[in-house]
N, C-alpha and C positions, 0 to 999 in steps of 0.2 A: 375258887379254883378256876383257872383259865382253861378255855377250850380252844383247840386249834380251829381256825376258820379257813376253809378251803376257798381260795379265790376262784370265782366263776371264770371259765375260759372265754366265754363270749357274753355280750350284753344280752339282757332279756329282749326277745323280739318284739314284744308289745309293751308299750309304756302305759302307765296308769295316768289317766287324764285327771288333773286336779283343777279346782276352780281358778287358781291364780295363774295358770299358764295353759294355753291350748296345746294340741298336738303340734309338733314342730312342722313347719312348712318346708318344702324341698328347696334346695338352692345352696349356694356357697355360704360358709360362715366366715366372715372376715377375720383373719388372724388364726383360724382354726388349725390345729395340729393333729397329726395321726396319733393313735393310741401308742403310748410308750411302754416299754418294759417296766414292770412294777419294781421299784427300787427298795421296797420295804417288806419286812415280815409283818404278818397280821395275826393278832390275837383277838379272839372274842372274849371280853372280860365280864360282861353282864348283859341282862335283858331288861328292856323297859317297854311300856305300852305307849305308843305314839310319842316318843321323846321329841322335844322341841328345842330346848336350849340347855347348855351346861356351862359351869364356871368352876374353876379351882379356887378353893378358899385360901386366901393369903396366909402363909405361915404354917399350914397344917397338911397340905396335900390332899385334903378331903375334896371330893368332887360332888357338886350339887347338880341335879338334873331335874328339869321341869318336864312334865308330860302334858300334851295338849288336852288330854282327858281330865286334867285337874290334879293329877298326882304330882307329888313333890318328894324327891328322894335324895339321900346322901350316901355316897360310897366312900369308905375309908381306903387308905393306901393298901390295906390288906384284902380289899375286895368285898368287905361286908357292906351290904346295902340295907338301909333302914328308911322309914318314913320320916318326913319333916313335918312338924305341926305348925299351926298358925297360917296355913295357906288360905288364899282368898276363895270366895265363891265365884265361879266363873260361868260365863254363858257358853254353853256347849253347842256345837254344830258348825258345819262347814269348816272354815279356817279358824273359828273361834275357840278359845280355851285359855289355858295357862300359857304364858309366853316366855319372855326373856328373864334372865337373872344376872345381876351385876353387883359386885361388892364395891362399896364406897372406897375411894382412894385412901381414906384414913381408917379402913375397916379394923385393923389390928387394935386400935384404941377405941373407936366408936361403936364397932360391931354393927354398923348400919349396912343393910342390904336393900337392893331395889328389885322389884318384880314388875312385870307387865302382864296384863290379861285382858280378855274380852269380858265386858260387863253388860248385863241386861239393863235396859231402860224401859220406858213406858211402852206398852203394847209389844210389838215384835222388834222394836228398835234395840240396837246395841252399839257399844263404842269400845275402843281400846282405852285403857287407863294405865297409869304407872303409880305404884305405891312404894312406900319405904317403911321399914321397921327395923327392929334389933334382932339379930340372930343370937339366941341363947342356947347353949349346949351343955348338957350334963350327961346323963345316961343316954339321952336322945337330944335332938335339936328341934327348935321351934322358933318361928318368927313372932315376936311380941310387938304389940302396938302398931301393927300394919295399918297405914292410912293412905288413902288416895291423895296424890299431890299434883296429878295432871290428868286431863281428860281430852279425848277427841271431841271436837265441837263442829257440827252437831252430831248427835246420835243418828244412825241411819238404819233403816230396815234392810239389812244386808248381812250375809254370813261371810263376806270375803274382804280381803285386802286390809286387814288390820295393821300389818307390818310390825309395829311396836317393838323394834329393836332399840337397845340402849347402849350408849358409850359415854364415858367421861373424857374430857379433854386431858391431854398429858399433864397439865399443871393441876388437875383436880378441881378447877374452879367452875367448870361448866358441864352441864348434863345435856347431851344431845339425844333426841328421840326421833325415830322415823315414824311417820304417820301416813299410812296408805290412804288412797283416795276412795276406798270402800266401794269400788266398782261403779263410781258415779261420774267418771270422766272429767267434765269441765270444772268441777269444784276445785281441781288442782290449779286452775288458772286464776282463782279468786282469792283475795286476801281477807275476806270476811269469814273464813273458816280455817281450820288447821289441818284439813285433809289433803293428801297429796303433797306433803311438805316434810322438811326436816326442821324441827324446832330446837332452839337453844335456850336452856333454862338454867337458873341457879340450882344448887343441890336441893333446895326446899320446894322446887317445882314452879317458882315464880319466873316470869320472863327475865332473861338476862339483860342488864343494861347494855346499851350500844347495839342492840339488834337493828337490822336495816330498816324495819318498818315500825319502830317504836313510837314514832310521832303520830301514827294512826290510832294508837290505843287499842283496847280490846284484845281480841285473839291475835290480831296482826302483830302485836308487840312481841310475841314469842317466835314468830316465823324467821328462820334463817335462810331457807331456800324453798323454791316451790316449782310446780309443773312436773311433779314426779308421780309415779304410779304405785307399785307395790314393792316397797323397799325392804328387803329381807336380810340385809347385812349393812353394817356401818362400822368403820374402823379407821384409826389413825395410823399412818405409816411412820417409819423411823424418823422422818424429817418433820413430823408434826402436821402433815397435810391430812385432811379429812376426806374419806372416800365412802361412797355407798354403792351397793349393787342391787339392781331391781329387775323384776319381771316385766318384759314387754307383753304385748298381746300375742298375736300369731306371728311370732318372730320379734326381734328387737330387744331381747334381754341386754342389759348394759351396765357398765361401771362408769360412775361419774365422780369427778373431783368436785367436792361440795364447797361452793364459794358463797359468801353472804350476799343476799339479795338477788341471786341469779335464778333465772327461769329456764327449766330444762325441757319445756316444750309440750309435755303430755297434757291433753290428747291431740293438740294441734299438729305436732310433729312426732314421728316415731319411725324407727327403722324396721318396724313390723307393720302388719295390717290388722284390721278388725277381725273378730271371729267370724263375722258374716262374709268375709272376703272383701268388704269395702276397703278401698285403698286409703291409707293414711299417708300423707306426703312424708317422704324421708327428710331427714335433716339436710339442709343446704348451707353453704357458707354465708348466705345473705338473709337467712330466715329470722335473725334476731334472737335466737335461742342458744343457750349453752350446749355444746355438743358433747356426746359421750366420749370417754377415753377409748372405749372399745364396745362393740355391740356384736350380738350373735344372731345369725339367721341360717339354719334352724337354731332354736333356743337351747340353752343348757339347763334352764329351770333352777337357778341358784337357791340353795337353802340358807347359806350364810358363808362368810369368808373371813380369813385372817391374813395379816401380814406376818410371814414367818421370820423369827429372829433367833432361833435356837442354834445349838451346836451340833445336833445329830445329823442334820442335813445342811451343812454349811454353804453348799452351792445354791441353796434356795433362799438364803437370807435376803430380805427385801422384796421377795416375790409374794404375790397373793396366792393363797390356796383356797379354792372354792369348792364347797360341798354341793354337788350337782345332782338333781333328780331327773325325772323324765327319761328319755332314751339314753342320755349320756351316762348317768349312773356312775360317776367317776369323780375323782379329785382333779380339778382343772387348774393348772399352774399358769400364772400370768406375770410377766415382767413389766417394768415401767421405765419410761424414758421421759422425764419431765411430766407433761400432762397427757401423754399418749401411753397406751398399753398394748402389749402383744401377747397372744396366747402362745405358750411354750410347749405344753404337753398335756395329755390327758392320761390319767392312771385309773383304768376301769376297775371297779370293785363289784360290779354285777348286781348292785342293789341301790335303791334310792337313798341318797345321803342328805340328811336334814341339817346337820350341825357339825361344825369343826372347831377344834380348840388346840392350843399348844400347851402341853404339860410343863410342869416346873423343870423337868430334865431335858426338854426339847423334843420329846416324843409328840407325835401327832395323834389326836384322838378324834374319832368321828362317831356320830350317832346315825345308824341306819334307821330310816323312817318306817312308820307303820305300826300295826298292832303287835307285831313280833319284832319290834325294834331292838337292835343290838348295839352295844357300845364296843367299838373296835379300837385297839391300840396299835399304832404303826411305828415301827422302829427300823433302822437300816438292816438290810439283809447281811448276814455274816459271810 
């Protein structure tokens, strides 16, 4: 049964501070737009505990939802929610827990599904990992034969910046994973680890041939780009270009066009400053680093983003829709012109938004963050 969800008239006056993003600093936000009239009707469809990611199962319309607390759920098109078996044991705490879910490009025949999660290591260390297994469904669903195929190296005694978002290339040949810098800063500038990076893998988790640092061997062979911070969204646009969205420190959230071998500057350059108020130099034309397509100051605290391609909101096709947390608590819409981006509108929902997805019919689905997280379906107003 769906429940009417009343849209908040104003945003909450006090934001919840999370480890991945500080309180927004004052000042202009480049490309920022005023709050726009909400163009959609909103239904509350289900409730989850600290939901983190969701994905529609190809061919069925079933929606699978991960919860940071380790829960793994499936919701049928009729709205029936059940537990999914075979979930991994996760390291709980801070930003750690169960993460992303992605169905393989050949899922309808292979039944292969990919999950990411935070995994405990020796002592208090932990790391993000990616695993794959087979989704087997009868009266209920379970992942069978789940095995880890990729790990962050090294494990770090930190509860933050796992990132661990997953996307397949449009041709289905390559698996891209975002790997946060685990709140360690300068590791993002070094190629002897895979923290603060985007990695490109084969579907079995091994480094993809032709990666830009393959001749260095070791973990460098899997690195596609580096100098990145806490990358909580990664997606291909309709033209096949790869983009990621990441949290800056005190300011400086950004969207980047991901190119092989490029260095995006963290923590040497950022359009935000350190939490201690120590100044981090902004990007400049001559700094030698790849510049963001757009950045925000104050922050928007992105949870994830998609490129919209559906028919229900045709005027938004090709635009990025960002699920934003912190003070913004809105869907932020961004348009693109080549390698530059412009914020077009903010549609406030009055709640922290962790995840966003496009449904099979073009409806927009969002997961409200937190212990009383809600699954919301957005369709055009009549």
